[in-house]
N, C-alpha and C positions, 0 to 999 in steps of 0.2 A: 704184193708189197704195199705198205701204207704210203700215202702221199698227202700233201696239203693242198686244199683248194684256195681260191682267191680270198675267201672269207675266213681262212684259217681252220677249216674243218679237217679233222683227221679221218680219212676214209680208207677202208681196206679194199684194195682192188683184187678181186678173186682170180685164182688160177683157173685154167680152162676146165679142170675136173671138178671145180666147185660150182659151176654154173648149173649143172643138173640138180644139185641139192637146193639151190636158190629157187629154181622153177618148181621143184617138187614141194616146197614149203610155202603154203599160201600166206603165211605171216609176212613174207617179203612183199611189201606193197610197191608196185611200180609207181614211184612218186614224182619223178621229175625228168624231163627231157633236156638233154644238153647237146652241144656241138651240132646244132642244126639237125636234130633227130638221129644223130649217129650214136649217141650214148644214152643209156637209161639208168637213172639213179634209183636204187631201192632203199626203203627203210623197213626195218624189222619191227612190226607192230603185232603183238599177240592179240587174240580176239577181244579180250576184256579191255585192253587199252584202246583198240580201234573203236569199240562201242562208246567209250567215255568221251571221245573227241567230238565236238559239235561239227567240225569240218575237217577234211583231210587235205588241207592245203596250207599255205604259209601263215594263215591266220592262227592256226593251232600248232603247226609244225614249222617254226621259223627257220631261216637258213642256218642259223647257228645252233639250232636244236636245243633251245633253252630248257629251263627246268619244267616246262609244261609237260614234257614227255620223258625227261631223263636223258640218258646217254645211250639210246638204242643204236645197235649196229647199223651202218650204212655201207652200201657197196655201189660201185659204178661198173656197169657191164656194157660192152659194145652191143648195140642193138642187133647187129648181124649174128652175134653169138646166141641170141635167144629166139630168133624168128622161128626156126623149125621146132625148137623145143616147146615154144608157146602153143604152136598149132596142135601138138599132141599132148598138152598138159591135161591133167584130170579136171576137166571143166564141168561144172554143174549148170543147172538152169539159171538164167540171168534175165531180170526184168528191169524196167526203168521208170523213174519219176522225172519227167521233163516239166519245166515250169517257166513262167515269165517273170519271176521274182516277186517278193513281197506278198506271197500268197499262202503262207503256212506250209510250204513244201518241206522245210526243215523239221517242223513239228511232225508231219506225217512220216518222214523218213526215220525219225527217232522212235516214233511209236511202233513202227514195224520192225525195228532193229531188236529182234528177240533171239537170244542165243538158242541154237538148235532148230530154229524155225527159219529166220532170214537174217543175213548180214547186210547192212546197208552202208554203202560207200557214199559219203556226202561231199560233193563238189571236189573230187580228187584233183590234185594240182596238175598232173600230167594231162588229163583231159581238158582242163581249162587252158593249158598252154597250146594244145592242138586247136582248140576253138579260137584262140587269139590269133593264130597264124594262118588259119585255113580260109578258103573261099568257098565254103559249102561242099557239096558233093563233087565239085571239080577240083578238089585239093590235089596237089602233086602226089605222085606215086609214093615218094618217101614218107610223106605224112600219112598216107593211107596205110602203109606198111606199119608205121609206128602205132597208129590207131588200132589196127588188127592185133598187134602184139599186146598192147596194153589191155584191151578188152579181154583177150584170151587169158591173160594172167589175172585180171581182176575177177573173172568168173570162177576161179578155183574155190571150191567150198572150204570154209574155215573149219567147220565141224561136220561130222557125218549127217547127211540128210538135209543140211542147211542150204537154202537157196541164196543167191546173191541178187541184191537190188542196187542199182546205181542211180544216184541223183546228181547228174552233172550240173555245173553252173549254167545259167541261161546263155552264156556266150558260146556254149557248145551246140545250141539248137540248130544251127545250119547243118550240122552233121547227122541230125536225126534220121533223115531219109537213108543215108548210107548205113547207119547202124541197124535200122530195122530191116533193111534189105539183106544185109549180111547175116542177120540173126533172125530167121523167119519164125522161130518158135518163141521169140521174146514178145512180151506184152508191155504196154506203156500206159502210165497214168499221166495225163496232161493237166497240170494245175495252173490256175490263173486267178487273179483278183479282178473285181470289176474295174473298169477304166478309171472311175473317179477315185477309187481307193489306191490304185497304182500311182496316179498323179499326186495324190496326197502324201503317199509314202516317200516319193522323191522329194517333195517340199519339206516334209518332216525331217528327213535325214540330211537335207541340203546336199543331195547327191547330184548336183548339176552336171559334173563331168562324167559321172556314171552313165547318165542318160545320153549325153552328147556323144561320148566316145563310142558307146555300143550302137547307138543309132547311126553314127557315121559309118561304122563297120558294115551295117546292113545295106549300105549303098552297093556293096559288092555282091549281094545275093538277095535282091529284092523279091518279096512275095507279091507286091503290087506297087503301082505308081499312079498317082493322079497329078493333075496340074498343081494342086496345093502342096505336094510333097517333092516336087522336082528341085526346089531351091531351099535346102535345109538351113542355109546360112541365115535366112530371114525369119526362122522360127524362134520363138522364145524358148527358154530352157524347159519349161513345162510342156510346151507343144512338142518339143523333141522327145520328151518322155512319152507323150501320147503317141507319137509316131513309132517309137520303139514298141510300145504295147500293141499297136495295130499290126506291126510286122509279125510279132509272135502270134497274135490272135489269128491272122490270116494263114500262117503256117499250120497252126493247130487245127483250124477248120479244114484245111486241105488234107491233112493227115487223117482226120476222121472220115473224109470222103473216100480217100484212096486206099487205106489199109483195110484188110479183111475184117468183117464184123467179129467182135470179140477180142481183137488184138489191142484195142485202144479204148480208153474211157476218159472222160473229162470231169474235173471237180473244181468248182468255184470256192474260193476261200471262205466266203460268208456262209455257204452251205456246210462246209466242213466244221466251222466254229459252232454253228447252230445244231448240228446233228453228228457229233464226233463218233459216237458208238456205231451208228449205221455206216458212216464213211469208212471206219476202220474195218468193219466186217466185210463191206463191199470191196475194199481194196485188197483184203486178204483173199477173197474169192477170185478177183481178177488175176492175182499173182499165184493162185493155187497154194495158199498157205493155210495150215491148220489153225485157224484162229476163230473162235466162236464168240457169241455175244457176251458170255460171262467174262472171258479173258479181255475182251475189248472194254467192258465196263470197268474192270479192275485197272486197266491202263489209263483210261480217261479220268478215273477218280484218284489216281496217284499223283506223285510230285511232278511228273513230266508235264502234265497239263496245267500246272500252277507255276512252274518255273519259266524263265525266259528260254525259249527254244534254242537260241544262239549262244546263250551264256548259262550253262548248267550251274545250278546252285544259287542262282539269282532269281528271286521271286519276280513274277510278272505282275505289275501293278496296273490293273485295268483303269482305275480312276485317274491315275497319273497320266496314262496314255490318252484318256479323253481330254484331260486338261491341256496336254501338249497339242493335241489335234485342234482344240479350240483356239489356242494361241497361234498355231500355224495358219488356220483359216482367217484369223484376225489380220495376220501379216500379209498373207498371200491369197486371200479369198478371191479377188477379181481375176488374178492370173490363173488360179486353179480352175475357176469356172470357165474362163476363156479357153483354156487348153482342153477341157472336157468337151465343151461345145464344138470346138474345132475337130477334135477326134471323132465325135459322133457324126459330124457332117462328112468327114472323110470316109468313115466306115460305111455310111449310107451310099456314098458315091462309088465305093469300091466293092460293095456287096460283102462286107466283112461282118459276120454276126457278133453282136455284143455279148451274146450268151451262146456257148458252144453246144452242139448236138452231142449225142452219146454220153449223157451224164452218168456218172458213177452211181448216184442214187437219184431217183426221180421224186 
């Protein structure tokens, strides 16, 4: 029976005999968790529409499902009704792009999103919600069950022979250990920007609360702690951004040490920008995708590498970006330099590498 949600959405609630059909059809994306992980909301997104969206969360799929996607069907299903079905769903290979933000991970994810080769889910909302509520690998059992169900459903191949790649938001990073342990055949690309570029990106976007809120969350699952990081309240906004980058970097460095050789590779954003064809071919090899040099050259020469990765159809103006960065440095130069110097000192004290091992391309 249809019913109305708090925001006035008309949603069809499936009968018990319809749940099998939902699980069997990979176009039903497990989109949102409700009722403290007791209910899973699905949205029906055919392969071509999934590819067109820069992100698979409320930035591109708002709660009222506005004209950006049309009026796709939505269903809400009790999580308990899909747990066993998800475990036996027709799941294909699944790999991951984890990142520390502002590092061209969206561009990489869109470049590898090739119909018949790989379908890439970009920052899906349900995973973001789990990342927002969890405390790392020690998450409560109900959240782990929800994560297992969502991953099993996301892995379903959209087209025959197509692999799934998931690029979660960086708020999901505390769950990486659990994800990689649960899926021993999965591989991961860890993408990051240099510390100075990360801090500059926070200043450029005025994302003060982004850095502070996410850094504060990391207090619940610290990768390291030094005397300089014990009292976050005394840090500036940009020092908090550096602290967040350091936590991601420490985790990525640990994953490189702990995961079996060949399961993980790292890629710095400036290396990707300077050598995009090599990076695409190497990423395809990591994920075992049939993508050669000629195909990679065609992708990098096409509109994808000239448009704004987060806003399809909008040209990326490099000269405008440089002018913006110059203005940001004029306004926040001393604070940026202070935060970078502080971050480098903390990295040295905590033995956190500024450049990660296991590079995707040498």
